[in-house]
C-alpha positions as CSV (number, residue, x, y, z in Angstrom):
1,M,34.0,-12.2,48.3
2,S,34.8,-8.9,50.0
3,E,32.1,-6.5,51.2
4,S,33.2,-3.8,48.8
5,T,33.2,-6.3,45.9
6,G,29.7,-7.2,46.9
7,L,28.7,-3.6,46.7
8,A,30.3,-3.4,43.3
9,G,27.9,-6.2,42.2
10,Q,24.9,-4.3,43.6
11,I,26.0,-1.1,41.9
12,G,26.6,-3.1,38.7
13,R,23.0,-4.3,38.7
14,A,21.6,-0.8,39.5
15,G,23.9,0.7,36.8
16,A,22.7,-1.8,34.2
17,V,19.0,-0.7,34.7
18,I,20.0,2.9,34.6
19,M,22.2,2.4,31.6
20,I,19.4,0.8,29.6
21,W,17.2,3.8,29.9
22,S,19.9,6.4,29.9
23,M,21.2,4.8,26.6
24,A,17.6,5.0,25.2
25,D,17.4,8.6,26.2
26,K,20.8,9.5,24.7
27,I,20.0,7.7,21.5
28,L,16.8,9.8,21.2
29,A,19.0,12.9,22.0
30,I,21.3,12.0,19.1
31,G,18.2,11.4,16.9
32,K,17.0,14.9,17.9
33,E,20.4,16.4,17.0
34,V,20.3,14.6,13.6
35,L,17.0,16.1,12.8
36,T,18.1,19.5,14.1
37,A,21.2,19.4,11.9
38,Q,19.3,18.4,8.8
39,R,16.8,21.2,9.4
40,F,19.0,24.1,10.6
41,G,22.6,23.1,10.0
42,V,24.9,25.5,11.8
43,S,22.7,28.6,11.1
44,A,22.6,31.8,12.9
45,S,19.0,31.1,14.2
46,L,20.2,27.9,15.7
47,D,23.1,29.7,17.4
48,V,20.5,32.1,18.9
49,F,18.3,29.2,20.2
50,N,21.3,27.3,21.7
51,L,22.3,30.4,23.6
52,A,18.8,31.3,24.7
53,Y,18.2,27.7,25.9
54,S,21.5,27.6,27.7
55,F,20.4,30.3,30.2
56,P,17.3,28.6,31.8
57,G,18.9,25.2,31.2
58,T,22.0,26.1,33.2
59,I,19.9,27.6,36.0
60,V,17.9,24.4,36.4
61,L,21.0,22.3,36.2
62,F,22.8,24.6,38.6
63,F,20.0,24.3,41.2
64,G,19.7,20.6,40.5
65,V,22.0,20.2,43.5
66,L,19.0,20.6,45.6
67,G,17.9,17.1,44.5
68,A,21.3,15.7,45.3
69,A,21.4,17.5,48.7
70,F,17.9,16.3,49.4
71,I,18.7,12.6,49.1
72,P,20.7,12.0,52.3
73,L,18.3,14.2,54.2
74,Y,15.2,12.4,53.0
75,L,16.8,9.0,53.8
76,E,17.6,10.2,57.3
77,W,14.0,11.4,57.8
78,R,12.6,8.1,56.5
79,N,14.7,6.2,59.0
80,H,12.5,7.8,61.7
81,S,9.1,8.1,60.0
82,S,8.1,7.6,56.4
83,R,5.0,9.8,56.7
84,A,6.9,12.6,58.4
85,A,9.6,12.4,55.6
86,D,6.9,12.7,52.9
87,S,5.4,15.7,54.8
88,H,8.7,17.5,55.0
89,A,9.4,16.7,51.3
90,T,6.0,18.0,50.3
91,W,6.6,21.3,52.1
92,L,10.0,21.6,50.4
93,I,8.4,21.0,47.0
94,Y,5.9,23.8,47.6
95,V,8.6,26.2,48.7
96,T,11.2,25.5,46.0
97,T,8.5,25.7,43.3
98,L,7.5,29.2,44.7
99,L,11.2,30.2,44.7
100,F,11.6,29.1,41.1
101,T,8.5,31.0,40.1
102,C,9.8,34.2,41.6
103,L,13.2,33.7,39.9
104,A,11.5,33.1,36.5
105,L,9.5,36.3,36.9
106,I,12.6,38.3,37.6
107,C,14.4,36.8,34.6
108,F,11.3,37.6,32.4
109,V,11.4,41.3,33.4
110,F,15.2,41.5,32.8
111,T,15.4,39.4,29.7
112,P,16.7,42.2,27.4
113,E,19.5,42.9,29.8
114,I,20.3,39.2,30.1
115,I,20.5,38.8,26.3
116,R,22.8,41.8,26.0
117,L,25.1,40.2,28.6
118,I,25.2,36.6,27.3
119,G,24.7,37.4,23.6
120,Y,27.1,40.3,23.4
121,G,28.7,39.0,20.2
122,F,25.3,38.7,18.3
123,Q,24.0,41.0,15.6
124,P,21.0,43.3,16.6
125,W,18.4,41.1,14.8
126,E,19.8,38.0,16.6
127,K,19.5,39.7,20.0
128,Q,15.9,40.6,19.3
129,L,15.1,37.0,18.3
130,A,16.9,35.8,21.4
131,V,14.8,38.0,23.7
132,T,11.6,36.6,22.2
133,M,12.8,33.0,22.6
134,E,14.2,33.6,26.1
135,R,10.9,34.8,27.5
136,L,9.3,31.6,26.4
137,L,12.1,29.3,27.6
138,I,12.2,31.0,31.0
139,L,9.1,28.9,31.8
140,L,11.5,25.9,32.0
141,I,12.8,27.4,35.3
142,I,9.4,26.8,36.8
143,I,8.4,23.6,35.1
144,D,11.8,21.8,35.4
145,G,12.6,23.4,38.8
146,A,9.4,22.0,40.2
147,G,10.6,18.5,39.3
148,I,14.0,18.7,41.0
149,L,12.8,17.3,44.3
150,F,10.7,14.7,42.5
151,R,13.9,13.4,41.0
152,G,15.6,13.5,44.4
153,I,12.8,11.4,46.0
154,L,12.8,8.8,43.1
155,H,16.6,8.6,43.5
156,A,16.6,8.2,47.3
157,R,14.0,5.4,47.1
158,K,16.0,3.8,44.2
159,F,13.2,4.0,41.7
160,F,15.9,4.1,39.0
161,F,13.6,2.9,36.2
162,H,11.2,5.9,36.5
163,L,14.0,8.3,37.2
164,C,15.6,7.4,33.8
165,V,12.3,7.0,31.8
166,A,11.1,10.5,32.7
167,P,13.6,12.5,30.5
168,L,12.5,10.4,27.4
169,F,9.4,12.6,27.2
170,V,11.5,15.7,26.2
171,N,13.4,14.1,23.3
172,I,10.4,12.2,22.0
173,T,8.3,15.4,22.0
174,I,11.0,17.4,20.1
175,I,11.6,14.6,17.6
176,F,7.8,14.4,17.0
177,L,7.6,18.1,16.3
178,L,10.7,18.1,14.1
179,F,9.5,15.1,12.1
180,F,6.0,16.4,11.5
181,D,6.8,19.9,10.3
182,M,4.5,22.2,12.1
183,G,5.6,25.4,10.3
184,L,7.2,26.7,13.5
185,D,10.7,27.1,12.1
186,I,13.2,27.5,14.9
187,Y,10.4,27.8,17.5
188,V,9.8,24.1,17.0
189,L,12.7,23.5,19.4
190,V,11.3,26.0,21.9
191,W,7.9,24.4,22.1
192,G,9.4,21.0,22.0
193,F,11.4,21.6,25.2
194,L,8.5,23.3,27.0
195,I,5.9,20.6,26.3
196,G,8.3,17.7,26.8
197,T,9.6,19.1,30.1
198,L,6.0,19.6,31.4
199,M,5.2,15.9,30.5
200,K,8.4,14.8,32.3
201,T,7.6,16.6,35.5
202,A,4.0,15.4,35.5
203,Y,5.1,11.8,35.0
204,M,7.4,11.9,38.0
205,S,4.8,13.4,40.2
206,I,2.2,10.7,39.2
207,V,4.7,7.9,39.6
208,L,5.5,9.0,43.2
209,Y,1.8,9.1,44.0
210,K,1.3,5.6,42.6
211,K,4.4,4.4,44.6
212,G,2.8,5.5,47.9
213,F,4.3,9.0,48.3
214,H,2.0,11.1,50.5
215,Y,1.6,14.6,49.2
216,G,-0.3,15.8,52.3
217,T,1.3,18.0,55.0
218,P,0.1,16.6,58.3
219,L,3.1,18.2,60.0
220,P,3.6,22.0,60.1
221,F,6.3,23.6,57.9
222,D,9.7,23.2,59.6
223,R,12.2,25.9,58.7
224,Q,15.0,23.8,60.0
225,K,14.4,21.3,57.3
226,M,14.6,24.0,54.6
227,K,17.7,25.4,56.3
228,A,19.3,21.9,56.3
229,L,18.6,21.5,52.6
230,W,20.2,24.8,51.7
231,F,23.1,24.3,54.1
232,L,24.0,21.1,52.3
233,A,23.2,22.3,48.8
234,I,25.0,25.7,48.8
235,P,28.5,24.2,49.0
236,M,27.5,21.6,46.4
237,L,26.8,24.4,43.9
238,G,30.5,24.2,43.1
239,N,30.2,20.8,41.5
240,S,27.3,22.1,39.5
241,L,29.4,25.1,38.4
242,I,32.1,22.8,37.2
243,A,29.7,20.5,35.3
244,N,27.2,22.9,33.9
245,S,28.1,26.6,34.1
246,N,31.2,26.3,31.9
247,V,29.1,24.9,29.1
248,M,27.1,28.1,29.0
249,I,30.2,30.2,29.3
250,D,31.7,28.4,26.3
251,Q,28.6,29.2,24.2
252,V,28.6,32.8,25.4
253,M,32.2,33.4,24.4
254,A,31.6,31.5,21.1
255,T,29.3,34.4,20.0
256,Q,32.5,36.3,19.2
257,L,33.5,33.8,16.6
258,P,32.0,33.4,13.1
259,E,28.4,32.4,12.5
260,G,27.7,28.8,13.3
261,S,30.4,28.5,16.0
262,V,27.8,28.2,18.9
263,S,26.0,25.4,17.1
264,T,29.3,23.7,16.2
265,L,30.3,23.7,19.8
266,R,26.8,22.4,20.8
267,Y,26.9,19.5,18.4
268,A,30.4,18.5,19.4
269,F,29.5,18.7,23.1
270,R,26.3,16.6,22.7
271,I,28.2,13.8,20.9
272,N,31.0,13.9,23.5
273,D,28.3,13.9,26.3
274,F,26.7,10.7,25.0
275,P,29.0,8.2,26.8
276,V,29.1,10.4,29.9
277,Q,25.4,10.6,30.3
278,A,24.6,7.1,29.0
279,I,27.2,5.2,31.0
280,I,29.2,7.4,33.5
281,A,26.2,9.4,34.9
282,A,24.4,6.1,35.1
283,V,27.1,4.6,37.3
284,S,27.2,7.9,39.3
285,I,23.5,7.7,39.9
286,A,23.7,4.1,40.9
287,I,26.5,4.5,43.4
288,F,25.1,7.6,45.2
289,P,22.6,5.9,47.5
290,F,25.2,3.2,48.3
291,I,27.8,5.9,49.1
292,S,25.2,7.7,51.3
293,E,24.4,4.6,53.2
294,E,28.1,3.7,53.8
295,A,28.9,7.3,54.8
296,A,26.0,7.4,57.2
297,A,27.3,4.1,58.7
298,G,30.8,5.4,59.0
299,N,32.2,2.5,56.9
300,K,35.2,4.2,55.5
301,E,36.8,1.0,54.2
302,N,33.8,0.3,51.9
303,L,33.9,4.0,50.7
304,K,37.6,3.5,49.8
305,G,36.7,0.4,47.8
306,I,33.9,2.1,45.9
307,F,36.1,5.1,45.2
308,K,38.9,2.9,43.9
309,Y,36.8,0.7,41.7
310,T,34.8,3.6,40.3
311,L,37.9,5.5,39.3
312,I,39.5,2.5,37.6
313,F,36.2,1.6,35.9
314,L,35.9,5.2,34.7
315,G,39.3,5.0,33.1
316,F,38.6,1.6,31.7
317,L,35.6,3.1,29.8
318,T,36.6,6.6,28.9
319,I,40.2,6.1,27.7
320,P,39.3,3.8,24.8
321,I,36.3,6.1,23.9
322,T,38.8,9.0,23.6
323,C,41.0,6.9,21.4
324,L,38.1,5.9,19.1
325,V,37.0,9.6,18.8
326,M,40.6,10.6,17.8
327,L,40.6,7.9,15.1
328,F,37.0,8.2,13.8
329,S,35.7,11.6,14.7
330,E,35.0,12.8,11.2
331,D,33.4,9.6,10.1
332,L,31.2,9.7,13.2
333,V,30.0,13.2,12.6
334,V,29.4,12.6,8.9
335,L,27.4,9.5,9.8
336,L,25.3,11.2,12.4
337,L,24.8,14.7,11.1
338,K,25.9,15.3,7.4
339,R,22.6,15.7,5.6
340,G,20.3,18.6,4.6
341,A,21.6,22.0,5.8
342,F,24.6,20.4,7.6
343,D,27.4,20.3,4.9
344,M,30.9,18.7,4.8
345,E,32.6,21.9,6.1
346,A,30.3,21.9,9.1
347,A,31.0,18.2,9.7
348,R,34.8,18.7,9.5
349,Q,34.7,21.7,12.0
350,T,32.4,19.7,14.4
351,A,34.7,16.7,14.2
352,Q,37.8,18.7,15.1
353,T,36.0,20.3,18.0
354,L,34.8,16.9,19.1
355,V,38.4,15.6,19.4
356,C,39.3,18.6,21.6
357,Y,36.3,17.8,23.9
358,S,37.1,14.1,24.0
359,L,40.7,14.7,25.4
360,G,39.0,15.7,28.6
361,L,36.4,12.9,28.6
362,F,37.8,11.1,31.7
363,F,38.1,14.3,33.7
364,Y,34.6,15.5,32.6
365,G,33.2,12.1,33.7
366,Y,35.0,12.2,37.0
367,T,33.1,15.4,37.9
368,F,29.9,13.3,38.2
369,V,31.6,10.7,40.4
370,N,33.3,13.4,42.5
371,G,30.1,15.2,43.1
372,S,28.4,12.0,44.3
373,F,31.2,11.4,46.9
374,F,31.3,14.9,48.3
375,A,27.4,15.1,48.5
376,A,27.2,11.7,50.3
377,L,29.9,12.7,52.7
378,Q,28.1,16.0,53.3
379,N,31.4,17.9,53.1
380,A,31.1,19.9,49.9
381,K,32.8,23.3,50.6
382,A,35.7,22.4,48.4
383,L,33.2,21.9,45.5
384,F,32.0,25.5,45.8
385,Y,35.5,27.0,45.9
386,M,36.8,24.9,43.0
387,G,33.6,25.6,41.0
388,I,34.4,29.3,41.2
389,A,38.0,28.6,40.3
390,S,37.0,26.5,37.3
391,I,35.0,29.4,35.9
392,F,38.0,31.7,36.0
393,L,40.3,29.1,34.6
394,N,37.9,28.3,31.8
395,V,37.4,31.9,30.8
396,L,41.2,32.5,30.9
397,F,42.0,29.4,28.8
398,N,39.1,30.3,26.4
399,I,40.6,33.7,25.7
400,V,44.0,32.2,25.0
401,F,42.9,29.1,22.9
402,M,40.0,30.6,21.0
403,H,42.2,33.3,19.5
404,L,44.7,30.6,18.4
405,I,42.4,27.9,17.0
406,G,38.9,29.3,17.1
407,V,36.0,27.2,18.3
408,R,38.3,24.2,18.8
409,G,40.2,26.2,21.4
410,I,37.0,26.6,23.5
411,A,36.6,22.8,23.6
412,L,40.3,22.3,24.4
413,S,40.0,24.9,27.2
414,T,37.2,23.0,28.8
415,S,39.2,19.8,28.7
416,F,42.3,21.5,30.2
417,T,40.2,23.1,33.0
418,M,38.6,19.7,33.8
419,F,42.1,18.1,34.0
420,I,43.3,20.6,36.6
421,I,40.2,20.5,38.7
422,S,40.0,16.7,38.7
423,I,43.6,16.2,39.8
424,Y,42.9,18.5,42.8
425,F,39.7,16.7,43.7
426,V,41.4,13.3,43.6
427,Y,43.9,14.7,46.1
428,L,41.1,16.0,48.4
429,L,39.2,12.7,48.4
430,K,42.4,10.8,49.1
431,R,42.8,12.9,52.2
432,R,39.1,12.7,53.1
433,L,38.9,8.9,52.9
434,D,42.3,8.4,54.5
435,I,43.7,6.6,51.5
436,S,47.4,6.1,52.3
437,N,48.5,5.8,48.6
438,L,47.0,5.5,45.2
439,S,49.5,2.9,43.9
440,E,46.8,0.3,43.3
441,I,44.8,2.7,41.2
442,F,47.9,3.9,39.3
443,S,49.0,0.4,38.7
444,S,45.8,-0.3,36.8
445,F,45.8,3.1,35.1
446,Y,49.3,2.5,33.6
447,R,47.9,-0.7,32.0
448,I,44.8,1.1,30.7
449,I,47.0,3.9,29.2
450,L,49.3,1.3,27.6
451,A,46.2,-0.4,26.1
452,G,45.0,2.9,24.8
453,A,48.3,3.7,23.2
454,C,48.3,0.3,21.5
455,M,44.8,1.0,20.4
456,L,45.8,4.3,18.8
457,G,48.9,2.9,17.2
458,T,46.9,0.0,15.7
459,G,44.3,2.4,14.4
460,F,46.6,4.8,12.8
461,L,48.6,2.0,11.2
462,C,45.5,0.2,9.8
463,L,44.0,3.5,8.4
464,R,47.3,4.3,6.7
465,L,47.7,0.9,5.2
466,F,44.1,0.7,3.9
467,Q,44.4,4.2,2.4
468,M,47.7,3.2,0.6
469,V,45.9,0.3,-1.1
470,T,42.9,2.4,-1.9
471,T,40.4,0.2,-0.1
472,E,36.8,1.3,0.0
473,R,36.0,3.3,3.2
474,W,32.9,1.2,4.1
475,I,35.2,-1.9,4.1
476,Y,38.2,-0.7,6.0
477,L,36.5,1.4,8.7
478,P,34.6,-1.5,10.4
479,V,37.7,-3.7,10.0
480,T,39.9,-1.1,11.6
481,L,37.3,-0.5,14.4
482,T,37.3,-4.2,15.2
483,L,41.1,-4.5,15.2
484,V,41.6,-1.5,17.6
485,C,39.0,-2.8,20.0
486,I,40.6,-6.2,20.0
487,S,44.0,-4.7,20.6
488,Y,42.7,-2.7,23.6
489,L,41.0,-5.7,25.2
490,A,44.0,-8.0,24.5
491,V,46.4,-5.6,26.3
492,I,44.1,-5.1,29.2
493,W,43.6,-8.9,29.5
494,R,47.3,-9.6,29.2
495,F,48.4,-7.1,31.9
496,R,45.3,-7.3,34.1
497,T,45.3,-6.7,37.8
498,K,42.9,-7.8,40.5
499,D,41.1,-4.4,40.3
500,L,40.9,-4.7,36.5
501,N,39.4,-8.2,36.9
502,T,36.8,-6.6,39.1
503,C,36.1,-4.1,36.3
504,W,35.7,-7.0,33.9
505,E,33.3,-8.7,36.2
506,T,31.3,-5.5,36.9
507,M,31.1,-4.8,33.1
508,A,30.1,-8.4,32.4
509,R,27.4,-8.2,35.1
510,M,26.1,-4.9,33.7
511,L,26.0,-6.4,30.2
512,R,24.2,-9.5,31.4
513,N,21.6,-7.3,33.1
514,L,21.5,-5.1,30.1
515,F,20.7,-7.9,27.6
516,L,19.6,-10.9,29.7
517,G,18.5,-9.1,32.9
518,K,16.5,-11.1,35.3
519,K,13.1,-9.8,36.4
520,T,14.1,-10.1,40.1
521,D,17.0,-7.7,39.5
522,Q,14.6,-5.2,37.9
523,E,12.2,-5.5,40.7
524,A,15.0,-5.0,43.3
525,I,16.3,-1.9,41.6
526,N,12.8,-0.4,41.3
527,G,12.2,-1.0,45.0
């Protein structure tokens, strides 16, 4: 077995542990969306909340790169002295929390101006409601910002279990408040996020203490450590711009469209985001420490292997998911959301928007993998430049497409932007890793695309035939779903390559760990 294949096995075991808990979190997130749809539908007040939350949420996600930048630095410090590394980390936690507090105070003072800027399409009463909500939600900048380096430490020390369990507190809290009607109306979401995020941050800090992290500062504050963190983080802001800022921009521009458009966009994005966060982000989290170690050791051959297998694995997972969404988007949205205030028209609009998002699923997923490689290689200037470029591209395409097909155009614009950015990043990594050609990757991709085309063809044919003989929907939908999945796997198996075989083995290993995981694997992943 080659060394890179052995690494794929380790990543598979780590990915399985992360996937279990990421899946649990995303199932809870879908449950939260179901209850939210039943309670608020696509109402104007929900539009206001979604936009108000997107501002502090995007800021925290944007500065989340501090956690990613911190990982290779913390690992380097620990190679010299564990106690010194914890001391430097504690100082950085203090300083970054202070910076987030100052930023939150500035945002609090200028909240009316912020709402006028990002909610320019809202009615006056909506803007007033947004100001009130925003001043509460700005506390997330302090609470969640303080936890960014906690996540970085958990990640660096490969405590993946606790890293993935912590976010559960947010969704559980919101579901609890929605289920037991507290008479808070739309503010139930505001307080749910605040309380849940506070519990998440507190949990991570306690876990680190229990795992032996020393919060003391026996060493004096070293400005060079802070400088090193920001020196590495600032270029990485580009990847954060690509992955997060465009979501907020989409919602801001959707305020120009009819009432409910922001909420429609949000529902569609959350459903499309499920496989990305539950599977792809799990793989991205799992590979990052391995990439960092290989990059530090200068082992370029193993980095090439990880890049190749990750890219093929990403296509292996996302292309069939896109096909399934194209076939069953309306049925999926109806099943998940159509109840209470969420009517059939809202379901149809959300389903069409979901399809437009799903067209860019592979490229959206690739941004997570791409960020991990550039962060581990500590060469992230291109991320910053392309992040800025992605914002301009997204705004331009939004203007064009939203005037042609409404809210669906905003989702399509995001997919198109991700496509352009991802193609360029693959080219950059090809040069950075000295990959002579991508023929092996393309050879597997041709087969995956062929399998996806067969999957779509089988699905459209089955749906058409069942509709012609007026078969009940609850009968032909599961039959069609089974047939399209079999057709995809059959084509992949028939035309498999060595790299696709590795994907099969990695997926099988992840599933075994997912359902039959051994205790020793769990202990290994949790350090």
